[in-house]
VONUTOR-728258 format. One record per residue: y, x, z of N, C-alpha, C, CB in turn; residue number from 1. Coordinates in steps of 0.05 Angstrom, whole numbers, plus 5000, padded with zeros to 4 digits. Glycine has a CB too. Layout:
# VONUTOR-728258
nnorth|neast|nup|canorth|caeast|caup|cnorth|ceast|cup|cbnorth|cbeast|cbup|pos
Y|X|Z|Y|X|Z|Y|X|Z|Y|X|Z|NUM $
...
# end
This chain:
# VONUTOR-728258
nnorth|neast|nup|canorth|caeast|caup|cnorth|ceast|cup|cbnorth|cbeast|cbup|pos
7384|6473|7671|7356|6475|7679|7358|6504|7711|7334|6485|7643|1 $
7376|6521|7708|7384|6534|7733|7397|6522|7743|7393|6555|7734|2 $
7421|6504|7737|7426|6480|7754|7400|6468|7757|7447|6459|7743|3 $
7391|6453|7764|7378|6432|7777|7346|6457|7781|7377|6396|7752|4 $
7343|6483|7790|7324|6488|7795|7340|6501|7819|7307|6498|7774|5 $
7368|6510|7823|7376|6523|7849|7376|6496|7867|7408|6540|7848|6 $
7378|6463|7847|7370|6442|7868|7346|6432|7876|7382|6422|7864|7 $
7332|6455|7877|7317|6444|7876|7291|6465|7886|7321|6431|7851|8 $
7317|6487|7899|7304|6506|7916|7279|6530|7904|7292|6488|7937|9 $
7268|6526|7875|7268|6538|7866|7276|6568|7846|7265|6526|7868|10 $
7295|6573|7841|7325|6587|7849|7317|6606|7856|7345|6577|7869|11 $
7315|6599|7877|7312|6632|7907|7280|6651|7888|7293|6611|7963|12 $
7267|6629|7889|7246|6642|7890|7244|6652|7870|7227|6631|7896|13 $
7246|6658|7841|7255|6662|7819|7271|6676|7808|7258|6649|7814|14 $
7288|6694|7834|7311|6695|7834|7299|6732|7830|7330|6678|7860|15 $
7274|6716|7866|7271|6749|7880|7229|6762|7867|7275|6742|7934|16 $
7215|6742|7842|7205|6755|7818|7217|6760|7808|7192|6748|7804|17 $
7247|6743|7792|7263|6765|7775|7271|6800|7781|7291|6750|7774|18 $
7272|6802|7802|7291|6831|7827|7251|6842|7831|7317|6811|7879|19 $
7244|6827|7833|7213|6847|7830|7207|6859|7805|7185|6830|7834|20 $
7213|6851|7790|7198|6851|7752|7206|6875|7745|7211|6824|7723|21 $
7243|6878|7772|7269|6903|7746|7250|6919|7741|7303|6928|7761|22 $
7263|6938|7718|7257|6963|7713|7279|6984|7727|7255|6964|7683|23 $
7294|6973|7718|7318|6989|7729|7329|6998|7760|7337|6975|7721|24 $
7326|7007|7765|7331|7007|7793|7361|7020|7789|7308|7026|7813|25 $
7372|6995|7816|7412|7003|7817|7408|7019|7835|7441|6977|7827|26 $
7434|7033|7837|7440|7058|7844|7452|7067|7880|7460|7063|7822|27 $
7477|7057|7891|7496|7050|7917|7517|7045|7892|7504|7078|7947|28 $
7515|7066|7886|7547|7066|7870|7549|7042|7851|7553|7096|7850|29 $
7533|7039|7829|7532|7005|7817|7531|6986|7847|7496|6998|7794|30 $
7515|6974|7871|7512|6962|7878|7537|6962|7892|7492|6960|7883|31 $
7539|6977|7895|7583|6975|7912|7597|6964|7890|7607|7016|7921|32 $
7594|6980|7869|7616|6964|7849|7603|6934|7844|7621|6981|7816|33 $
7580|6921|7835|7578|6886|7837|7594|6859|7869|7539|6882|7839|34 $
7590|6876|7876|7600|6873|7916|7625|6879|7918|7584|6896|7942|35 $
7643|6898|7904|7657|6893|7913|7678|6910|7938|7645|6877|7915|36 $
7652|6935|7950|7665|6937|7977|7653|6976|7972|7647|6909|8011|37 $
7667|6980|7994|7674|7012|8001|7648|7022|8014|7702|7016|8024|38 $
7645|7050|8017|7632|7070|8037|7638|7042|8078|7662|7114|8034|39 $
7659|7059|8057|7678|7055|8097|7661|7014|8103|7744|7053|8092|40 $
7654|7008|8084|7655|6979|8091|7628|6982|8113|7650|6954|8060|41 $
7633|6956|8129|7609|6943|8152|7590|6916|8141|7628|6931|8182|42 $
7574|6926|8153|7555|6912|8137|7551|6884|8147|7530|6927|8138|43 $
7568|6863|8148|7591|6851|8163|7592|6822|8125|7629|6886|8174|44 $
7610|6855|8123|7637|6858|8111|7618|6847|8087|7657|6891|8110|45 $
7601|6872|8076|7573|6863|8051|7566|6847|8056|7547|6875|8047|46 $
7548|6835|8082|7549|6805|8076|7565|6790|8061|7550|6794|8094|47 $
7583|6779|8059|7611|6762|8069|7603|6765|8036|7646|6776|8091|48 $
7610|6790|8024|7620|6783|7989|7586|6776|7991|7636|6817|7960|49 $
7562|6792|7990|7544|6788|7971|7545|6748|7985|7510|6814|7974|50 $
7540|6725|7993|7548|6712|8006|7568|6693|7981|7557|6728|8031|51 $
7588|6696|7982|7617|6699|7970|7604|6687|7931|7632|6745|7975|52 $
7602|6717|7940|7592|6715|7895|7560|6708|7906|7594|6764|7862|53 $
7542|6706|7902|7523|6693|7906|7513|6661|7889|7527|6691|7931|54 $
7537|6643|7917|7539|6620|7912|7556|6614|7900|7539|6609|7927|55 $
7571|6629|7886|7595|6628|7876|7586|6622|7838|7611|6660|7886|56 $
7550|6649|7837|7554|6643|7816|7526|6625|7808|7562|6667|7801|57 $
7519|6620|7829|7505|6589|7837|7515|6571|7820|7511|6577|7867|58 $
7535|6558|7831|7553|6544|7818|7566|6539|7797|7562|6545|7825|59 $
7558|6563|7777|7575|6578|7752|7541|6572|7746|7597|6617|7754|60 $
7522|6573|7743|7503|6565|7730|7493|6600|7728|7512|6544|7701|61 $
7495|6627|7731|7501|6656|7711|7485|6653|7734|7531|6680|7700|62 $
7465|6657|7726|7433|6664|7741|7438|6701|7746|7397|6655|7710|63 $
7448|6717|7706|7432|6739|7703|7455|6756|7733|7431|6754|7663|64 $
7485|6751|7745|7514|6756|7746|7474|6738|7798|7560|6725|7710|65 $
7478|6726|7789|7459|6731|7820|7446|6755|7809|7431|6704|7832|66 $
7433|6753|7804|7417|6763|7800|7429|6796|7804|7408|6751|7776|67 $
7452|6806|7797|7454|6831|7805|7458|6828|7822|7466|6847|7798|68 $
7476|6810|7841|7490|6806|7871|7462|6809|7884|7508|6773|7879|69 $
7448|6792|7893|7418|6799|7911|7417|6820|7893|7386|6776|7913|70 $
7414|6835|7879|7386|6870|7869|7420|6891|7889|7380|6885|7801|71 $
7438|6883|7891|7460|6900|7905|7454|6902|7924|7484|6894|7908|72 $
7468|6877|7942|7447|6870|7976|7421|6871|7986|7446|6847|7985|73 $
7389|6874|7976|7380|6900|7968|7389|6919|7975|7379|6905|7949|74 $
7388|6929|7954|7398|6952|7949|7409|6975|7979|7423|6942|7928|75 $
7429|6959|7986|7448|6968|7999|7436|6980|8024|7468|6948|8003|76 $
7429|6951|8026|7413|6927|8046|7376|6959|8064|7392|6882|8008|77 $
7385|6975|8035|7365|6988|8043|7377|7014|8045|7343|6984|8026|78 $
7404|7026|8046|7420|7045|8054|7427|7038|8079|7441|7049|8039|79 $
7442|7023|8082|7446|7025|8114|7420|7035|8142|7455|6995|8121|80 $
7399|7003|8116|7378|7013|8151|7373|7047|8150|7335|6995|8152|81 $
7375|7058|8123|7364|7097|8122|7389|7109|8143|7367|7119|8079|82 $
7417|7095|8136|7436|7106|8161|7425|7098|8184|7465|7097|8162|83 $
7419|7088|8193|7404|7071|8222|7394|7087|8238|7378|7050|8218|84 $
7375|7085|8224|7349|7106|8227|7354|7129|8225|7329|7105|8208|85 $
7376|7154|8229|7379|7167|8223|7401|7177|8237|7376|7163|8205|86 $
7410|7154|8244|7434|7174|8263|7428|7160|8299|7480|7166|8248|87 $
7410|7143|8293|7383|7136|8319|7375|7150|8339|7357|7135|8312|88 $
7363|7169|8315|7342|7191|8323|7359|7212|8312|7309|7189|8309|89 $
# end
């Protein structure tokens, strides 16, 4: 079912809904572990890891891991946004 859904574009919407409904907030440390990045990693490196892991799990049909990867990227996106704002001021 997930494989069929990803072909029709429904998987992305379902993934976003699953992320919103998740009760556990991912920590920055966990997000870095999921994506395999460090505090020194650039945003571009983080996005490359995200794209690679998200696509790999889309092909293999692991919705759970795909959700973890998506949550990790969103967590680190927020961390980078806060750091950018604090360094700009």
